[in-house]
C-alpha positions as CSV (number, residue, x, y, z in Angstrom):
1,M,-28.6,-45.7,84.1
2,D,-31.2,-44.8,81.4
3,L,-30.4,-41.1,81.8
4,E,-26.7,-41.7,81.5
5,Y,-27.0,-43.8,78.3
6,M,-29.2,-41.1,76.7
7,K,-26.7,-38.4,77.6
8,L,-24.0,-40.5,75.9
9,A,-26.2,-40.9,72.9
10,M,-26.7,-37.1,72.8
11,E,-22.9,-36.7,72.9
12,W,-22.5,-39.0,70.0
13,A,-25.2,-37.2,68.0
14,E,-23.2,-34.0,68.4
15,K,-20.3,-35.6,66.4
16,G,-22.4,-35.2,63.2
17,R,-22.9,-31.4,63.6
18,G,-22.0,-29.7,60.3
19,F,-22.3,-32.7,58.1
20,T,-26.0,-33.8,58.2
21,K,-27.4,-31.0,56.0
22,T,-31.2,-31.2,56.1
23,N,-31.1,-34.4,58.2
24,P,-31.2,-34.4,62.0
25,L,-28.4,-35.1,64.5
26,V,-28.9,-38.6,65.9
27,G,-26.9,-40.7,68.3
28,A,-27.5,-44.3,69.5
29,I,-26.2,-46.4,72.3
30,L,-26.9,-50.2,72.4
31,V,-26.7,-51.8,75.8
32,K,-27.0,-55.5,76.8
33,E,-26.8,-56.8,80.4
34,G,-25.3,-53.5,81.6
35,E,-22.6,-53.4,78.9
36,I,-22.4,-51.0,76.0
37,V,-22.1,-53.2,72.9
38,G,-22.7,-50.6,70.1
39,R,-22.4,-46.9,69.5
40,G,-23.4,-44.9,66.5
41,Y,-24.3,-41.4,65.1
42,H,-25.4,-40.0,61.8
43,R,-22.1,-39.1,60.3
44,A,-23.2,-37.3,57.2
45,F,-26.1,-36.7,54.8
46,G,-26.8,-39.9,52.9
47,E,-24.7,-42.2,55.1
48,D,-25.8,-44.8,57.6
49,H,-28.1,-43.7,60.4
50,A,-27.0,-43.9,64.0
51,E,-29.0,-47.1,64.8
52,V,-27.5,-49.0,61.9
53,M,-24.0,-47.9,62.9
54,A,-24.6,-49.1,66.5
55,L,-26.0,-52.4,65.2
56,K,-23.0,-53.0,63.0
57,E,-20.7,-52.6,66.0
58,A,-22.8,-54.9,68.2
59,G,-23.3,-57.7,65.7
60,E,-25.0,-60.7,67.3
61,K,-24.9,-59.0,70.7
62,A,-27.8,-56.8,69.5
63,K,-30.3,-59.6,70.0
64,G,-32.2,-58.9,73.2
65,A,-30.4,-55.6,73.8
66,T,-31.8,-52.1,74.6
67,I,-31.0,-49.2,72.3
68,Y,-31.1,-45.6,73.4
69,V,-31.6,-43.3,70.4
70,T,-32.0,-39.5,70.5
71,L,-34.6,-39.4,67.7
72,E,-37.4,-41.8,66.7
73,P,-36.1,-44.4,64.3
74,C,-37.1,-43.8,60.7
75,C,-39.7,-46.1,59.0
76,H,-39.4,-45.1,55.4
77,Y,-37.1,-45.7,52.5
78,G,-35.0,-42.7,51.7
79,K,-31.3,-42.6,50.9
80,T,-31.0,-45.6,53.4
81,P,-33.5,-48.4,54.3
82,P,-35.8,-47.9,57.4
83,C,-34.0,-48.2,60.8
84,T,-37.2,-49.8,62.3
85,E,-36.6,-52.7,59.9
86,A,-33.0,-53.1,60.9
87,L,-33.8,-53.0,64.6
88,I,-36.6,-55.6,64.3
89,K,-34.3,-57.9,62.2
90,A,-31.5,-57.6,64.7
91,G,-33.8,-58.7,67.5
92,V,-33.5,-55.6,69.7
93,A,-35.8,-56.0,72.7
94,K,-36.3,-52.4,73.8
95,V,-36.0,-48.9,72.2
96,V,-35.7,-45.8,74.4
97,I,-36.5,-42.8,72.2
98,G,-35.5,-39.3,73.3
99,M,-37.9,-37.4,71.0
100,L,-40.4,-38.3,68.3
101,D,-39.5,-37.3,64.7
102,V,-41.4,-34.3,63.3
103,D,-40.8,-35.4,59.7
104,V,-44.3,-36.3,58.4
105,R,-43.0,-39.5,57.0
106,V,-42.2,-40.7,60.5
107,A,-44.0,-38.6,63.2
108,G,-44.8,-41.5,65.6
109,R,-45.1,-44.2,63.0
110,G,-41.6,-45.5,63.8
111,A,-42.5,-46.2,67.4
112,E,-45.9,-47.8,66.4
113,I,-44.2,-50.2,64.0
114,L,-41.7,-51.3,66.6
115,R,-44.4,-51.9,69.2
116,S,-46.4,-53.9,66.6
117,H,-43.5,-56.2,66.3
118,G,-43.2,-56.8,70.1
119,V,-40.5,-54.3,70.8
120,V,-40.8,-52.4,74.1
121,V,-40.8,-48.6,73.3
122,E,-40.3,-45.7,75.7
123,V,-40.4,-42.1,74.6
124,G,-39.4,-38.7,76.0
125,L,-36.2,-39.2,77.9
126,L,-34.2,-35.8,77.8
127,E,-36.7,-34.6,75.3
128,E,-36.3,-30.9,76.0
129,K,-32.5,-30.9,75.7
130,L,-32.7,-33.1,72.6
131,R,-35.2,-30.8,70.9
132,F,-32.8,-27.9,71.5
133,Q,-29.9,-29.9,70.2
134,N,-31.9,-30.5,67.0
135,R,-33.3,-27.0,66.7
136,M,-31.8,-26.6,63.2
137,F,-33.7,-29.7,62.0
138,L,-36.9,-28.6,63.7
139,V,-36.8,-25.2,62.0
140,Q,-36.0,-26.8,58.6
141,Q,-39.0,-29.1,58.9
142,R,-41.4,-26.3,60.0
143,E,-40.2,-23.5,57.7
144,K,-38.9,-25.5,54.8
145,R,-35.8,-23.3,54.7
146,P,-32.3,-23.4,56.0
147,Y,-31.5,-22.5,59.6
148,V,-30.1,-19.0,59.5
149,V,-27.3,-17.7,61.7
150,L,-26.2,-14.1,61.8
151,K,-22.5,-13.5,62.5
152,F,-20.7,-10.2,62.9
153,A,-17.6,-8.7,64.5
154,S,-17.9,-5.3,65.9
155,S,-16.7,-2.7,68.3
156,L,-18.4,-2.1,71.7
157,D,-20.6,0.5,70.1
158,G,-21.7,-1.8,67.3
159,K,-19.5,-0.6,64.5
160,I,-18.1,-3.0,61.9
161,A,-15.9,-0.4,60.2
162,T,-14.6,3.1,60.7
163,K,-16.1,6.1,58.9
164,T,-13.5,5.6,56.1
165,G,-14.4,1.9,55.7
166,E,-11.5,0.4,57.5
167,S,-12.5,-2.9,59.1
168,Q,-9.4,-5.2,59.3
169,W,-9.2,-6.0,62.1
170,I,-11.6,-4.9,64.8
171,T,-11.6,-8.1,66.7
172,S,-8.8,-10.4,67.9
173,E,-7.1,-13.3,66.2
174,E,-8.8,-15.6,68.6
175,S,-12.2,-14.3,67.6
176,R,-11.4,-14.7,63.9
177,L,-10.3,-18.3,64.4
178,D,-13.4,-19.0,66.3
179,G,-15.5,-17.5,63.5
180,H,-13.8,-19.8,61.0
181,G,-14.7,-22.7,63.1
182,L,-18.3,-21.6,62.9
183,R,-18.1,-21.7,59.1
184,G,-17.0,-25.3,59.4
185,M,-20.2,-26.2,61.2
186,L,-22.7,-24.8,58.7
187,D,-23.6,-25.7,55.2
188,G,-23.3,-22.3,53.5
189,I,-21.9,-18.8,54.0
190,L,-23.7,-15.9,52.5
191,V,-22.4,-12.4,51.8
192,G,-23.6,-9.4,49.7
193,T,-22.0,-7.7,46.7
194,E,-20.4,-4.9,48.7
195,T,-18.5,-7.3,51.0
196,V,-16.9,-9.0,48.0
197,L,-16.1,-5.7,46.2
198,Q,-14.5,-4.2,49.4
199,D,-12.8,-7.2,51.0
200,N,-12.3,-9.8,48.1
201,P,-12.7,-12.6,50.6
202,T,-12.1,-16.4,50.0
203,L,-15.0,-17.3,52.4
204,N,-13.3,-20.6,53.3
205,N,-12.8,-22.2,56.7
206,R,-9.2,-21.8,58.1
207,S,-9.9,-23.2,61.6
208,G,-8.4,-26.6,60.9
209,S,-11.7,-28.4,61.7
210,G,-15.0,-29.0,59.9
211,K,-15.5,-28.3,56.2
212,N,-15.6,-25.5,53.7
213,P,-19.1,-24.1,53.3
214,I,-20.8,-23.4,50.1
215,K,-20.2,-19.7,49.2
216,I,-23.5,-18.0,48.4
217,L,-23.3,-14.5,46.9
218,L,-26.1,-12.0,46.6
219,D,-25.4,-10.3,43.3
220,R,-28.6,-8.8,42.0
221,R,-27.1,-6.8,39.1
222,G,-23.9,-8.9,38.3
223,K,-21.4,-6.5,39.8
224,I,-18.9,-9.0,41.3
225,P,-15.9,-9.4,38.9
226,L,-15.3,-12.9,37.7
227,D,-11.6,-12.8,38.9
228,A,-12.7,-12.3,42.5
229,L,-11.3,-14.9,44.9
230,V,-14.8,-16.4,45.5
231,F,-14.7,-17.5,41.9
232,T,-11.1,-18.4,41.5
233,K,-10.8,-20.4,44.8
234,E,-13.1,-23.5,44.9
235,K,-15.4,-22.2,42.1
236,E,-17.4,-25.5,42.4
237,K,-18.5,-24.4,45.9
238,T,-19.8,-21.0,44.8
239,L,-23.4,-20.2,44.1
240,V,-24.7,-16.8,42.9
241,V,-28.1,-15.5,43.7
242,T,-29.3,-13.0,41.2
243,D,-32.4,-11.4,39.8
244,R,-34.3,-14.0,37.7
245,E,-34.8,-11.3,35.0
246,N,-31.1,-10.7,34.7
247,L,-30.7,-13.1,31.8
248,S,-27.5,-11.6,30.4
249,Y,-25.7,-12.1,33.7
250,Q,-27.0,-15.7,33.9
251,R,-25.6,-16.4,30.5
252,V,-22.2,-15.2,31.6
253,L,-22.3,-17.4,34.7
254,E,-23.3,-20.4,32.6
255,E,-20.4,-19.7,30.2
256,K,-18.0,-19.8,33.2
257,N,-19.6,-22.9,34.7
258,I,-20.7,-21.0,37.8
259,S,-23.8,-22.2,39.6
260,Y,-26.6,-19.7,40.2
261,I,-30.3,-19.4,41.2
262,G,-32.6,-16.6,40.0
263,V,-35.2,-15.2,42.3
264,S,-37.7,-12.3,42.1
265,S,-36.8,-8.9,43.4
266,G,-38.4,-5.6,44.4
267,K,-37.5,-2.2,45.7
268,E,-36.0,-3.8,48.9
269,G,-33.8,-6.1,46.9
270,L,-33.8,-9.9,46.2
271,N,-36.6,-12.0,47.6
272,L,-34.8,-13.6,50.6
273,R,-37.6,-16.1,51.5
274,E,-37.7,-17.4,47.9
275,M,-33.9,-17.7,47.9
276,L,-34.0,-19.7,51.2
277,E,-36.7,-22.0,49.9
278,K,-34.5,-22.7,46.8
279,L,-31.4,-23.3,48.9
280,Y,-33.4,-25.8,51.0
281,E,-34.3,-27.7,47.9
282,K,-30.6,-28.0,47.2
283,N,-30.1,-29.6,50.7
284,V,-28.6,-26.5,52.2
285,G,-29.7,-27.0,55.8
286,S,-27.9,-24.1,57.6
287,L,-26.7,-20.7,56.5
288,L,-24.2,-18.3,58.0
289,I,-24.8,-14.7,57.2
290,E,-21.6,-12.6,57.1
291,G,-22.8,-10.1,54.7
292,G,-22.4,-6.7,56.4
293,G,-24.9,-4.4,58.0
294,T,-27.3,-4.0,55.1
295,V,-27.6,-7.7,54.5
296,H,-28.0,-8.4,58.2
297,G,-30.6,-5.7,58.4
298,S,-32.6,-7.4,55.5
299,F,-32.7,-10.7,57.3
300,V,-33.7,-9.0,60.6
301,S,-36.4,-6.9,58.9
302,E,-37.9,-10.0,57.2
303,N,-37.7,-12.0,60.4
304,L,-35.6,-14.6,58.6
305,F,-33.0,-15.4,61.2
306,D,-32.7,-17.9,64.1
307,E,-29.4,-17.4,65.9
308,V,-26.7,-14.7,66.4
309,Y,-23.0,-14.9,67.0
310,A,-21.7,-11.4,68.0
311,Y,-17.9,-11.0,68.4
312,I,-17.4,-7.8,70.3
313,A,-14.1,-6.0,70.8
314,P,-13.4,-3.5,73.7
315,K,-13.2,-0.6,71.3
316,L,-15.2,2.6,70.7
317,I,-15.2,3.7,67.1
318,G,-18.0,6.2,66.8
319,G,-19.0,8.3,63.8
320,E,-22.4,8.6,62.2
321,G,-20.9,7.5,58.9
322,A,-19.3,4.4,60.4
323,K,-21.1,1.2,59.4
324,S,-23.2,-0.7,61.9
325,A,-23.5,-4.4,62.4
326,V,-27.2,-4.3,61.6
327,S,-28.4,-1.5,59.4
328,G,-30.8,-1.4,56.4
329,R,-34.3,0.1,56.8
330,G,-34.6,-1.2,60.4
331,L,-37.8,-1.8,62.4
332,A,-40.1,1.2,63.2
333,R,-41.4,0.2,66.6
334,L,-40.0,-1.6,69.6
335,S,-43.1,-3.8,69.6
336,Q,-41.7,-5.3,66.4
337,V,-38.4,-6.1,68.0
338,E,-38.1,-9.7,69.2
339,D,-36.2,-10.3,72.5
340,L,-33.4,-12.8,72.1
341,E,-32.2,-15.4,74.5
342,I,-28.5,-15.5,75.3
343,Y,-27.2,-19.0,75.3
344,E,-23.6,-18.3,76.2
345,I,-21.0,-15.5,76.7
346,K,-17.4,-16.5,76.1
347,N,-14.1,-14.7,76.4
348,L,-11.9,-14.9,73.3
349,G,-8.6,-13.1,73.8
350,S,-9.6,-9.5,74.6
351,D,-13.0,-9.9,73.0
352,I,-16.3,-11.5,74.1
353,R,-18.5,-13.7,72.0
354,I,-22.2,-13.5,72.6
355,H,-24.2,-16.5,71.3
356,G,-28.0,-16.3,71.3
357,G,-31.1,-17.0,69.5
358,R,-34.8,-16.4,69.2
359,K,-36.8,-17.3,72.3
360,C,-39.3,-19.2,70.2
361,L,-36.6,-21.9,69.5
362,R,-37.2,-23.2,73.0
363,E,-40.8,-23.8,72.1
364,L,-40.4,-25.7,68.8
């Protein structure tokens, strides 16, 4: 039954997707004499961890029980007390850990502390699947930046607009609704200046589930009008990224109580890596890029993306002047192009959704 209990813990961990920011997904199942007496998951950034939630449900039944937890229990004081301390105090007899934590504050110490207090500890059950489930957290810990997801809707020949700029709507209503659901699972949504000027989007989540992401606007020169919907709708969830030398624009944003960060820039535009590092410092753990071909191309050229969601309609638009899903300066040689792994192909109305990511994510 060990495998089944860990699978259930993994299912519970998934309930927290979209709400844990820079924290991992964690699920916990507490079992005593073959009966599940407690269940828990990390609901949201700053809230109780999965183990504590399961212990609260179990109460006195936790004494002598076995807990199945997808990630090594924490052993440090952060926004919440250490889970190792709570497990020891509750009298849990055995802890089955799916994967060790890569956070340097834990990294095996949680398991050692439990063992030193007489708790039986086993490690590595469903580890490969759990590492993939927590790939966002693993990238965050390794790169110290948000996990980056590229998303675009295109025709079969990769066009996101006609040669005259018409783009609404290439894909089906089902695809658009699914894309909004994706917004609800990630912390931020990023677009470039041209997307705001041409489409005047609200950048909210209209799927009916999940949350509204932080709206992050790349505006190097301060071109976006202050009456754009990204500023008039949920202004408190809007963050502008601009050239750190553009002090006059920064003063305008301050006067309007609009949040911003300044980063360095060069001939290729704003420094994306510096931007990502600053967003990570603000606990933005995942980022959806919906910025158009040029913005997508910049993230690809800088090798600053992890996953891709491509919504493809059975249409051929053509035209050398029609915008492509990924443009910009591009890569010069095929040896520079990274092969991606396809995770899933799904039908959405008349369209297909291709979900994939970098192969190296399997090796984290």
